[in-house]
Structure formats: structure tokens, C-alpha cells
N, C-alpha and C positions, 0 to 999 in steps of 0.2 A: 854578575848580570851581563848577558851578551846575546847577540843574535846568532843562532845556530842554524846552519844549513844542513839538511839531512835527507836521506832517501826514506820513502815509506818502507817499513820493515817487513810487511806481509807480501807474499807473492801474488795473492789474488786481488781482485777489485770488488769492492762493495759500494754500490751507488756511485758510479763514476761521475766526475765533474764534467768531462768532455765526451763527445762522440768522436767518430773516426775521420780520417783524412778526406775521403770523398765528399763529406759534408762541406768542408772548407772550400774545396774546388768548386762545388756546386754554388756556394754562396758567391764566389768571385764571378762565376759565369753569368749569374742573373743580374750582375751589374753592367753588362755590356749590351748595347742595343743590337737588335737583329741577331741575337745569339740564343740558341737552345742547346744545352749540353746533352750528350748521350752518355749515360752512366752504364759502363760495361760490367754488368754483374746481375745478381738477382733483383727482382722487382722491388723488394723491400729496401734496397739500397737507395732507391729514389723515393719510395712511398713514405718512409719514416722521416727522411730529411725534409721533404716537402711539408710533412705534418709539422715538424719543428718550425719551419719558416712561417707557416700559416698561423701556428699558435702564437708566435712572437709578434708578427706584423699584422695579423688578422686580415691577410690578403691572400690572393691566389697567385701561384708562380708556375711557369711552364718549364718542366724538365722531362727528359725522355729516358727510357731504359731499354737496353738490349734484351732484357728479360731472359737471362740465362737460366736454363732448367737442368735437370739431372744429367741428361745426355751431354750437354755442353760442358758441364763441370768435369766430366770424365774424358771426353774426346776432343775438347776444345770448342770454342764458340765464336770464332771470327766471322762465320757466316751471319751471325746475329748482328754484328756491327754493320756489315754491308747492308743487310735488310733494314736496319734501324735508320741509317743515313738516307737510304732511298725513300723510305716512307716519310721521314721527317721533311725532306725536300719537296716531296709531292704535296704534302698536306699544308706546309707553311711556305708559301712563295716568297715571303719577305726575309727568310732566314739566310744569313750569310756566314755566320761563325758557328761552327759545331765542334766544341771540344769533346774528345773521346776520353772519358774519365774512368780509369781503371779502379778495381776494387780488390779486396783480399782474394776472392775466388779466382778471378781472371789472372791475377798476378801469380797465384800459386800454381795454376795449371800452365802458365807460361805462354799465354796468348800473345802473339807478336802484333801489338796494336800499332806500332810504328810501321811495320810492314804492310798491314792492311790499309793504313792511311795512304801509303805510296801506291798500293794497288788501286784504291778508289780514285786517287788523283789521276792516274794514268788510264783508268778504264771508265767507270761509271760517270765521273764528272765530265769527261771529254765526250763520251758517247751520248749521254742522256741530258746533261745539264750544261752543255757548252755555252749557252747564253746566260748562265748564272754566275754571279760572283760568290764563290763558296770557299771557305777556309776550314780545313780539318786540322785540328790541333791535338796531338796525343798528350795527355796529362796523366802521369803515373802517380797514383795515390793509394798504394796498398794499405789496407786497414790494419794490418798486423804490426805496424810501426807508426810512431808519431801520433797525431791527433787532428782534430778539425782545424786547429791553429796552424800546424805545419802544412796541412793540405791547402789551406788558403794561401800561405806563403809560396808554396810550390806553384800553384795555379797562377798567381799574379806574375811571378817571374816568367812562367812559360808563355803567358799572353804577351807580356812586354817583349820578350826575346823573339817571339814569332813575328810581331808586327813592326817593332821599332826599326826605323830606317833613317840613316843620316842624310840630311838635306840642309837647307838654309836655316840659320837660327830663327826661332819663332818668338823669342822674347817672353816665353811663358815659364812658369814654375810648375814642375811636377809635384803634386801632393798625393802621396799614397796614405790613405786614411787608416788602413787596417780594418779589422772587423768592427765596423762602426754602425751606428743607427742613423736614420735620416736626420734626426735632430742634431747629431754631432756634425754632419756634413753641412747643415744649414749654419751652424755656429761658426765653423771654420771658414766657410765662404764669406760670411759677414766680416770676419777679421781681415781676410785678404782684400775684400772690396774696400774697406776703410783705408787700407794702405795703397789702394790703386794697383793691386797686383792681379794680373791675368794668369789664371792657373788651370792646368789640366788635372782634374780631381779623379783619382782612381780609388774607388769607383763612385761615379755620380749616382747616388741612390736616393736622393730626395724624393724621386717619383715613386719609391716603394709605398709611400703614403698616398694611395691612389684614390681618386674621387669616384663617387657614385653619381653618374650623370643621367639625365632624362632618357638618353638613348641606350643606356645600359651600363653595366659595370666594366671597368678596365682591368685587364690582367696586369699585375704589377711587373715592372721591369726597370732596370737601370738605364741610364742614357749616355754612358760612355761610348763613343763611336770608334770605328776602326781608324779614322783619321786622328782621333785623340791619341790612340795607342801608337800609331805610326810616328806621330810628332814628338813622342817622349824622348827620342834620340836628339832632338834639336832644342831642348829646353835650356834655360839659364842654370838650372840646377834641380835637384830632387830632394824633397824632404819626406822621409818615411817616418810617420809619427810613432810607429812601433817597431821595435827591434825584430820581433819574431813574426810579424804580420805585414810583410812588404819589404823587409830589409834586403832580401835576396835580389829583388828587382832593382832596388836603388843601387846596390853594389854592381849589378850587371851593367846598368846604364853608365856608371862611372868607369868601369874597366873597359867596356867595349866601345863607348862613344865619347869618353872624356867629360860626361855630364857630372859636375860636382854633386856629391851626395852627403846629406846630413841625416843621420838615423837617430830619432828620438831627441829629447825625451817626450813621452806621451803627455800632451798639454792638459793634464788634469791638475787643477789648482792654480793658484796665483803664480808661484815661482816657475812652474813648468810652462805655463802660458807665456810668461815673460820671455823665457828662453826660446819658445817657438817664434815669437815675434822678432826677437833679435836674429834668429836664424833666417827668417824671411828677409829681413833687412840686409843681412850679410850676402845673400845670394842674389838679391834683386837691386840693391842700392836704394830702395824706397825708404823714406823716413817713417817712423812710427808717429801717427798723427795725434793731435791733442784729444780727438774724440775717443781714441782707445785708452789714452791716459785717464780720461774721465771715467770710462767704463771700468777700468781697473780700480779707480778710487771708489766707485760705487760698490764693486764686489768686496773690496777690503772692508768698507764700512758695514756692509751687510753681514760679513762673517764676524766682525768685531762685536756686533750686537749680542752674540750668544756664545762665542767660542770659549772664552776663559771661564765664564760663570757656569756654563751648563755642560761643556764637553770635556773640560780638562780631566785627564787621568781616566777617562772612560776606556774600558778594555774592549777591543774589537777583533773579530776573526774575519778574514777576507779570503775568498777562494775564486778561482777562475783562470783566465789566461794570464800569463806572466806579466805582459805589458800593462794590462788593466790592474792586476793585483798590486804590482809595485807602484804604479801611479796613484792608486787609491791609498796605499800605505803612506806614501810621501805626503799626500794631502791630509790624511788623518794626523800625521806627526805635526804638520803645520797648524792643525786645529787643536793641538795639545792633547790629542787622544793617544792611546797606546795600542797599536796593532800588534797583539801578542802572538797571533797565529796567522801565517800566510800559507795557503795551500795552492800549489801549482799543479795543474791537472795532467801533466805529461812528463816524460822522462828526458827532455832535451838536455844533451850533454853540455850545452853552452851555459847553463845556469850558474855553475860555480865561478865562471869567469865574467859574469855580467857585472859591469861597474856599479850599477845601481844596487845590486845585492851586496856587493863588497862594501859600498858606502854604508848600508844598513849595519853590516857586521862591524864596521869600524866606529860607528857613531851612536848606535842605539844604547841607551843607558838603562834598559830594563830587559827582562827575559823575553826573548822573541824566538819563535820557531818558524823556519821556512822549510816546508816539506815538499820535496820534488816527487813527481809521479803519484801524487796524493789522490785520494778519493774522499767522499763525504763521510765515510765511516771514521776517518781520522779526526774529523771535527766532533762527531757524536761520541766517539770513544773518550776523547779528552774531557768532554763535559760530563759524561756518565760515569766514567771509571777513574779518571785521573784528577778530578776536582777542579777543572778549569772553570773559572768564573768569568763570564762575559757580560758586558752591557749591551753589545750590538753585534749583529752578523751582517756582513756585506757580501752579496753574491747573487747569482741568478736564482730562478725559481725552484731549481732542483733541491735547494737546501731548506725549503719551507717547512718540511716535516720536522727537522731538527729544531727550527725556531718554535714551532707549535708545541712539540713534545716537551721542551725544556723552558718554555715561557721566556724566550729571549727575543727582544724586538729585532726586526730585520729590515734592511733597506735593499731593494732589488737593484742590481747592477750587472750588466753583462748579458750573454745569450745562453739559453733562452729565458725570457721573462714573459710568462703567459698568465700570471694571476694578478696583474695590475693593468688597468685600462690606459691605453695610449702612451705607454712607457717609452716607446721608441721615438716619440716626438721630442723628448726632453734630452738636452745634451748633458754629458758629463765633462766635456772638454771646453776650454776657453773660460773667459770670465763669467759668461752666462752659465756655463756648466758648474763653475765653482759655487755660484749663488744657489743654483737649484739643488746641487748635491749637499751643500752645507745645511741649507734650510730643511731639506728633507730628512737629513740625519737628526737635526734638532727636533723637528716636529714629531718624528717617530719616537724619540725618547720622551717627549712631552706626553704623547698619547699613551705610552707604556706606563708612565707615572700615574695617569688617570686609571688605567686598567688595574694597576697594582695598589691603587688608593694611597699613593704618596700625596701628602697634603701640600698646600700652597707655599708653606714656608721654604720648601726646597727651591721654589722659583724666586725667592727673595722678594716676595710681595706681601704687604701688610694691609 
């Protein structure tokens, strides 16, 4: 019995877990105030990504496209970038930050996006928008490599490296949340507030949950400012919650400006949240207050109510981004469950050296598979053809058909989640996230018992 790390054996992809790099860069861009990204590629490279965002958050987001057509795909389309920037600045007087996000098409044809940015800075911006504060940032995210996870990581690093500037210490902590939900950011800010820590949150996306006001609807957008990004070079330290979603930016700030960096672990569950708080304490010198000790106790009590009796030895499959998947697997192990299958949706070469995966390989006492570059057919094939018995599936909404077809209960986690109402409001991180996630798993299993007509004796009730 052991944890085995392996590559997907098939060359093709059937029902992918992730979409492509430009999606991740676009997600980072909508977290910045006064920012609208120009995606340099076909119009679908924006349309379908915006659709994913809208399905997940049930909100509207502003993203622009250079709308490359057949002629541009053959002869080059840098003129479309110039036109897109000009139109964007004319139509949106508030816009200051414009990332130019490349795609597979424009990377294959070799469009010199860095060169056109220099041309626009020396020409259009000086001649037509001299009175405007405008920052053009090239972000290279070819779709033929990586995934939306690596695209997010690249974009966060590019934003930070563009704006960060050394000045006087600001006494703040940089917190890079990774691909999070508004509910996660709220939970993290609560923990920091209880410790009295002032933090720059990258990215501040609580406002994605936009109000519907009497004067009209609000377009959703994050509230991280240019000043926030500039000040990251002057912080007490940086905590990147996820190794693959912000780790590059944390490393850059440490190497370039001497800002101490701590990367991970993702604070899912009790032990990882404990580690997060100790890391905050280490970088800021702030004590962990009694209020958080009490919150921790409440979370442990809540989990104790059902863990051993109802969750022990339940077999679970988990898929999605590596940081989320490993964090959920660690949490399931703490709940006495058996995460027998972990599907990582891209081919990151760093996975075999990930200390968390190595820890699973060294410590897990049952058969577990960790599949890199996986798709959702890997899940279905094991259930359908290899006799894998599961009690639960953990992952985003794209796995719902496997859950339905094989009558396996499922808890939604990750992006995109579009078939549950208000899911983005609930955290999976922190003590609050541990309670919500644990109780949701238990209640999902209870509901499945009713559906399958398991009687009350299973619940130890007479």
C-alpha cells in the first residue's frame, strides 16, 4: 500500500479539468482597480472566459479583446493591439492599468507584444493621452502550455514586478491568496484583523460579490490599487498561500527587494490554518490572540461531532488545482477519510518535488494515486472500468456528470462552480472554512444515505 505519483498515460484529453493560461491572467487582472485587460487573440479567448467568471460568480466583468481574425493570424495583428488600447482609453476614462495578455494564436505567429507596448508608450500615450496615468503591461500566456493556474501565477508575478518599488518600510504583510473566492478573502482578512495585522491582499476580490443598488447594477471588479502593488516591495514579508498560484511573485519580492517570503501551506483545515497563523506571527511579531484560539476550539468541536462516526474510512476522489487538491487531501486525512485518487489538471514538472506530495508518498498507509496532467476521464475510467469504489467526489462543477452517472455524492470545491447557489461566498480556508467544508461533506453523505434509503441505524440513532 502506497501513494503513487504518475503521468496520465493517454496523449489526448477528454473532459479537461482546467482551461488555458490566458484565463488565469484575466482572473488576476479583474482583481485590480482601474484595470481592464486586453486579450490579444480571437474574441472567444475573452468571451468564454468571461462566461466562466459569470457562471461562477453570477456577476458581470469587464475584459477587452483585440479580436484577431484570419488575416491577423496569417500576417500578424499588432495593429489590433494599438487599436484596442486606443478604443479602451477613449471609452473608459478611469482605466489606468491595461495588461496585454497573449494567447496561443498570437504567440504562435510571433507578435512582438513587448515591442508594441514600447511603441504605444512612446507614441500614442504621449501624443493623445499625455494627461492620463496609463500602464501597459505585457503578459505572455500561450495557451499551448501550462493551464489557467500557471497563467494566474505568471500574471501575478508580472503585475508585482512591474509596479513594486522600494521605499520606506510600510509595516504591512503581503498576502497572496491565489485563485480564491470572495468568501476565502473575507475569512483570511478576519484572521489577520484578529491578530491586528495590516495586510496588502493580492487580490482584494471581496467586491466580486457586487450589490444590486436602486441606481443600477455594479460591474464587479477587485479593489487592489496601484499603490498596493507598488508597496509590496516595502512589506514586512510575503505569505503566498499557494505554491503554484502566487509563489513566483513571492520569490521575486524576496530576491529583488529582500522581502522575506513564506510559501504555503494552503490554510485548508485545522493544522494548515495553525501553520498560517504561526507564519503570520513569525513575519509580523504579532501574538495569536485568545479569540482565534477559541475559534480554533469551536472548529475542532464541530469536526469532532461527526468525523470518526460518519467519515472514517470513506473513500474520496479529488480533482482541480494542485494546491487546492493537496490541501483538501490533507484535510480529508485529518477527518479520517481516505483520498484514494488525486487528479492534478496540468503537467507542472515541479509536482514530483513538491514536499506535500512527497509527504503523502511517505506517510499514506493505503493505496493512493496522484495523477499529473489528468483529465476527468481518468476519474470516470477508474469508476467504470477499473472497479474504483468511491463514497465522495470533491471538485468543481465539471465533474457533476460523473457524480450523476455513477450515483456518487459530490461536494463542489474550486473553479468553476456554477450549479450551486452562492458557493463563492463560503470559505474553504481558515477555521470557518474547516467548519463549512467538514459539515458540507457530512451533510452531503447524510443526504446520499436518504437517497439510497440507508436506514437510521447507520447514524447510530435508536
